[in-house]
Backbone as JSON Lines, residues from 0, in Angstrom:
{"i":0,"aa":"M","n":[191.5,-50.42,6.87],"ca":[192.61,-50.89,7.64],"c":[193.5,-51.77,6.76]}
{"i":1,"aa":"A","n":[194.78,-51.56,6.84],"ca":[195.73,-52.3,6.02],"c":[195.87,-53.74,6.52]}
{"i":2,"aa":"A","n":[196.11,-54.65,5.57],"ca":[196.31,-56.06,5.93],"c":[197.64,-56.23,6.65]}
{"i":3,"aa":"K","n":[197.66,-57.18,7.55],"ca":[198.88,-57.48,8.29],"c":[199.9,-58.13,7.37]}
{"i":4,"aa":"R","n":[201.11,-57.67,7.4],"ca":[202.15,-58.22,6.54],"c":[203.08,-59.11,7.36]}
{"i":5,"aa":"H","n":[203.26,-60.33,6.89],"ca":[204.14,-61.28,7.58],"c":[205.54,-61.17,7.0]}
{"i":6,"aa":"K","n":[206.52,-61.2,7.85],"ca":[207.9,-61.18,7.42],"c":[208.56,-62.51,7.75]}
{"i":7,"aa":"S","n":[209.53,-62.88,6.93],"ca":[210.3,-64.09,7.21],"c":[211.13,-63.87,8.46]}
{"i":8,"aa":"R","n":[211.41,-64.93,9.16],"ca":[212.23,-64.86,10.36],"c":[213.43,-65.77,10.2]}
{"i":9,"aa":"D","n":[214.54,-65.4,10.83],"ca":[215.73,-66.24,10.79],"c":[215.81,-67.08,12.05]}
{"i":10,"aa":"K","n":[216.2,-68.32,11.89],"ca":[216.35,-69.24,13.0],"c":[217.78,-69.79,12.92]}
{"i":11,"aa":"V","n":[218.49,-69.71,14.0],"ca":[219.85,-70.22,14.0],"c":[219.8,-71.72,14.3]}
{"i":12,"aa":"S","n":[220.37,-72.5,13.41],"ca":[220.43,-73.95,13.61],"c":[221.88,-74.37,13.73]}
{"i":13,"aa":"A","n":[222.09,-75.63,13.99],"ca":[223.45,-76.13,14.19],"c":[224.32,-75.91,12.96]}
{"i":14,"aa":"G","n":[223.73,-76.0,11.77],"ca":[224.5,-75.86,10.55],"c":[224.59,-74.44,10.04]}
{"i":15,"aa":"G","n":[224.08,-73.49,10.77],"ca":[224.09,-72.1,10.31],"c":[222.71,-71.51,10.4]}
{"i":16,"aa":"K","n":[222.38,-70.64,9.44],"ca":[221.07,-69.98,9.49],"c":[220.06,-70.73,8.64]}
{"i":17,"aa":"D","n":[218.88,-70.87,9.16],"ca":[217.76,-71.48,8.46],"c":[216.63,-70.46,8.48]}
{"i":18,"aa":"Q","n":[216.22,-70.03,7.33],"ca":[215.18,-69.01,7.25],"c":[213.81,-69.65,7.44]}
{"i":19,"aa":"L","n":[212.96,-69.02,8.22],"ca":[211.59,-69.47,8.42],"c":[210.68,-68.64,7.53]}
{"i":20,"aa":"L","n":[209.82,-69.32,6.79],"ca":[208.91,-68.67,5.85],"c":[207.47,-68.92,6.27]}
{"i":21,"aa":"T","n":[206.59,-68.0,5.94],"ca":[205.17,-68.25,6.13],"c":[204.74,-69.28,5.09]}
{"i":22,"aa":"T","n":[203.59,-69.9,5.28],"ca":[203.13,-70.88,4.3],"c":[202.88,-70.22,2.94]}
{"i":23,"aa":"L","n":[202.45,-68.97,2.94],"ca":[202.23,-68.26,1.68],"c":[203.55,-68.02,0.95]}
{"i":24,"aa":"E","n":[204.57,-67.58,1.68],"ca":[205.89,-67.37,1.08],"c":[206.46,-68.68,0.55]}
{"i":25,"aa":"A","n":[206.32,-69.76,1.32],"ca":[206.83,-71.07,0.91],"c":[206.11,-71.55,-0.35]}
{"i":26,"aa":"A","n":[204.8,-71.37,-0.4],"ca":[204.01,-71.8,-1.55],"c":[204.44,-71.06,-2.82]}
{"i":27,"aa":"K","n":[204.61,-69.76,-2.71],"ca":[205.03,-68.97,-3.87],"c":[206.44,-69.35,-4.31]}
{"i":28,"aa":"L","n":[207.3,-69.65,-3.37],"ca":[208.69,-69.97,-3.66],"c":[208.83,-71.25,-4.48]}
{"i":29,"aa":"V","n":[208.06,-72.28,-4.13],"ca":[208.22,-73.58,-4.79],"c":[207.09,-73.94,-5.75]}
{"i":30,"aa":"G","n":[206.07,-73.11,-5.86],"ca":[205.0,-73.36,-6.82],"c":[203.95,-74.36,-6.35]}
{"i":31,"aa":"Y","n":[203.84,-74.57,-5.04],"ca":[202.8,-75.41,-4.46],"c":[201.7,-74.48,-3.95]}
{"i":32,"aa":"T","n":[200.54,-75.06,-3.62],"ca":[199.5,-74.26,-2.99],"c":[199.8,-74.13,-1.5]}
{"i":33,"aa":"Q","n":[199.22,-73.13,-0.89],"ca":[199.38,-72.92,0.54],"c":[198.79,-74.11,1.31]}
{"i":34,"aa":"D","n":[197.7,-74.66,0.84],"ca":[197.09,-75.83,1.47],"c":[198.02,-77.04,1.43]}
{"i":35,"aa":"H","n":[198.74,-77.21,0.31],"ca":[199.64,-78.35,0.2],"c":[200.83,-78.19,1.15]}
{"i":36,"aa":"I","n":[201.34,-76.97,1.29],"ca":[202.42,-76.71,2.24],"c":[201.95,-77.07,3.65]}
{"i":37,"aa":"S","n":[200.73,-76.67,4.0],"ca":[200.17,-76.99,5.31],"c":[200.04,-78.5,5.51]}
{"i":38,"aa":"L","n":[199.64,-79.21,4.46],"ca":[199.53,-80.66,4.52],"c":[200.9,-81.3,4.77]}
{"i":39,"aa":"L","n":[201.92,-80.83,4.07],"ca":[203.28,-81.36,4.27],"c":[203.75,-81.13,5.7]}
{"i":40,"aa":"L","n":[203.41,-79.99,6.26],"ca":[203.77,-79.69,7.65],"c":[203.05,-80.63,8.62]}
{"i":41,"aa":"R","n":[201.75,-80.8,8.43],"ca":[200.97,-81.67,9.31],"c":[201.43,-83.12,9.24]}
{"i":42,"aa":"R","n":[201.86,-83.56,8.05],"ca":[202.35,-84.93,7.88],"c":[203.82,-85.06,8.26]}
{"i":43,"aa":"R","n":[204.43,-83.96,8.68],"ca":[205.84,-83.91,9.09],"c":[206.8,-84.32,7.97]}
{"i":44,"aa":"L","n":[206.42,-83.98,6.73],"ca":[207.29,-84.23,5.6],"c":[208.27,-83.08,5.41]}
{"i":45,"aa":"I","n":[207.93,-81.92,5.95],"ca":[208.84,-80.78,6.01],"c":[208.82,-80.24,7.44]}
{"i":46,"aa":"D","n":[209.9,-79.57,7.82],"ca":[210.0,-79.04,9.17],"c":[209.4,-77.64,9.24]}
{"i":47,"aa":"G","n":[208.88,-77.34,10.4],"ca":[208.33,-76.02,10.65],"c":[207.93,-75.92,12.1]}
{"i":48,"aa":"E","n":[207.44,-74.77,12.46],"ca":[206.93,-74.6,13.82],"c":[205.65,-73.78,13.77]}
{"i":49,"aa":"K","n":[204.79,-74.09,14.7],"ca":[203.5,-73.42,14.76],"c":[203.57,-72.29,15.76]}
{"i":50,"aa":"K","n":[203.25,-71.09,15.33],"ca":[203.19,-69.9,16.18],"c":[201.74,-69.45,16.22]}
{"i":51,"aa":"G","n":[201.07,-69.73,17.32],"ca":[199.64,-69.43,17.39],"c":[198.9,-70.34,16.43]}
{"i":52,"aa":"R","n":[198.21,-69.74,15.48],"ca":[197.5,-70.55,14.48],"c":[198.23,-70.63,13.16]}
{"i":53,"aa":"D","n":[199.38,-69.97,13.06],"ca":[200.14,-69.91,11.82],"c":[201.36,-70.82,11.87]}
{"i":54,"aa":"W","n":[201.7,-71.38,10.72],"ca":[202.89,-72.21,10.58],"c":[204.02,-71.38,9.97]}
{"i":55,"aa":"L","n":[205.23,-71.65,10.42],"ca":[206.45,-71.11,9.82],"c":[207.23,-72.31,9.3]}
{"i":56,"aa":"V","n":[207.66,-72.22,8.05],"ca":[208.28,-73.33,7.35],"c":[209.79,-73.15,7.29]}
{"i":57,"aa":"S","n":[210.53,-74.2,7.55],"ca":[211.98,-74.19,7.41],"c":[212.33,-74.18,5.92]}
{"i":58,"aa":"S","n":[213.04,-73.15,5.47],"ca":[213.38,-73.06,4.04],"c":[214.3,-74.21,3.62]}
{"i":59,"aa":"T","n":[215.21,-74.62,4.48],"ca":[216.12,-75.72,4.17],"c":[215.34,-77.02,3.98]}
{"i":60,"aa":"S","n":[214.43,-77.3,4.89],"ca":[213.62,-78.5,4.82],"c":[212.74,-78.49,3.56]}
{"i":61,"aa":"L","n":[212.17,-77.34,3.24],"ca":[211.32,-77.2,2.06],"c":[212.12,-77.47,0.79]}
{"i":62,"aa":"H","n":[213.3,-76.88,0.67],"ca":[214.13,-77.09,-0.52],"c":[214.58,-78.54,-0.64]}
{"i":63,"aa":"D","n":[214.89,-79.18,0.48],"ca":[215.27,-80.6,0.47],"c":[214.1,-81.45,-0.02]}
{"i":64,"aa":"Y","n":[212.9,-81.15,0.46],"ca":[211.71,-81.91,0.04],"c":[211.48,-81.77,-1.46]}
{"i":65,"aa":"V","n":[211.54,-80.54,-1.95],"ca":[211.3,-80.29,-3.38],"c":[212.35,-81.0,-4.24]}
{"i":66,"aa":"K","n":[213.6,-80.96,-3.79],"ca":[214.69,-81.58,-4.55],"c":[214.54,-83.1,-4.6]}
{"i":67,"aa":"N","n":[214.08,-83.71,-3.52],"ca":[214.0,-85.16,-3.43],"c":[212.64,-85.76,-3.76]}
{"i":68,"aa":"N","n":[211.63,-84.94,-3.91],"ca":[210.27,-85.42,-4.2],"c":[209.72,-84.65,-5.39]}
{"i":69,"aa":"P","n":[209.94,-85.17,-6.6],"ca":[209.47,-84.45,-7.78],"c":[207.96,-84.28,-7.78]}
{"i":70,"aa":"K","n":[207.51,-83.27,-8.5],"ca":[206.08,-82.98,-8.56],"c":[205.32,-84.15,-9.19]}
{"i":71,"aa":"P","n":[204.12,-84.43,-8.67],"ca":[203.31,-85.5,-9.25],"c":[202.76,-85.09,-10.62]}
{"i":72,"aa":"G","n":[202.28,-86.05,-11.34],"ca":[201.67,-85.76,-12.63],"c":[202.44,-86.43,-13.75]}
{"i":73,"aa":"P","n":[201.96,-86.2,-14.97],"ca":[202.61,-86.82,-16.13],"c":[204.06,-86.36,-16.27]}
{"i":74,"aa":"K","n":[204.89,-87.29,-16.65],"ca":[206.3,-86.97,-16.84],"c":[206.51,-86.5,-18.29]}
{"i":75,"aa":"P","n":[207.38,-85.51,-18.49],"ca":[207.64,-85.05,-19.85],"c":[208.27,-86.16,-20.69]}
{"i":76,"aa":"T","n":[207.92,-86.2,-21.96],"ca":[208.48,-87.25,-22.83],"c":[209.45,-86.67,-23.82]}
């Protein structure tokens, strides 16, 4: 049996279109783990909505978080 394939969904917001991504899509997009994306959602550091047991991540919120919160770890010299 083939695995279920998740597709991104579009959500209309006040400022235009905001694409909703699965946690896997969001993780691949920004280079974080899927677990870390889930943690950010649970801590309400990024916006999303829960559909059943799955989270959908706001692409705008995710990009804003990445832009304003640099990755942890040693800084390049």
